[in-house]
Every structure is written in structure tokens, then in C-alpha cells.
N, C-alpha and C positions, 0 to 999 in steps of 0.2 A: 972472602966469602966460601962457604965449603960449597963441596959439590953439589945439596938441596938448595942453594940460597939461601942459607942458614947463616947467621953471624957468628952462634954458639950454639951450643947446644943442652941440652939437660943433661947429659955424661954418658958414659957407655956402661949400658946395664948386661950384666950377666945374671946366666939364674943353673942353678946345678942343680938338674932333673933327679937326682938319684937322690937330692934331700928332699924335693919336693913332695906333699900331699894330698894335693890337688882339692885342697882347699877354696881355692877362686876368687882370694882376696883380692887379687894383682888384678884379673878382670875387672872385679866390681872400681877397683879405684880409677885403674887406669886403662879400658876396655883398648881407646886405639893402640893403646905400645904390648897387652897380652892378651894371650888367648888360652885356653884349655885343651889339651891332643883329642880329638873324636876318638881316637883307641883307648889311651889310658889315660886322661886327665891329666893330663900334666901341663905344667907350666909351655906355654911355648912365647916366645918374643917375636914380635912382629916387628919392630924398629928400634935396632940394640940401640940405636942414637938418635932418639927424640926429640923432636925440637922442644925449645926454650920454653914455649907453651904447656909443654906438657909435665914443667920440674917439679910443679906439686903435687899433679896425678901419681909421679911417676914414684918421687920420694913416701910417701902414703901408702905406693905400694909394696915397697923393700919395708916400709916400717910394720905394715901389719900382716905381710908374711910371716903365719904361724910355724914355721920350717926355718925360717932363714936362709932360704934357697935364691935368695935375689941380692943383687949388688948392685950400687953403683960407686962407678970410676967415673 
């Protein structure tokens, strides 16, 4: 098991804030994993290695990002 009691996760999320346009699609798809910064509206990753239960939502968020600012490894 890993540190938080997970046997495996959804992967590791990367966010390039310099590419983010603040559309918020990631937050709509996976609110437990993404948020938007109150100052500039850009993406904030709340959990860089979310649990496997968030896999579908994270993949949806990455797919829905209009600027391609998110990646999943």
C-alpha cells in the first residue's frame, strides 16, 4: 500500500498554469481534485495523486481542458 492507504491511484496529475485559460472545466469534472485560484482563476491541483476512485473524473478533466494545460502520468 502507498502512504494514504491506496493500493493504486488515478495517476499523477500535472498542471501548466502558464497554459491555463481559467475555463474551469477541470473543476466541473473533478471538484475533489481541481480548484481555481481565487486571485487569477487559474487551475489549482488539490491532489496530485488522487485515488483510483477519481480516475474517470480526472481523465474527463484532462480531456475537457480547452487549453491542454493538464496531463496525467
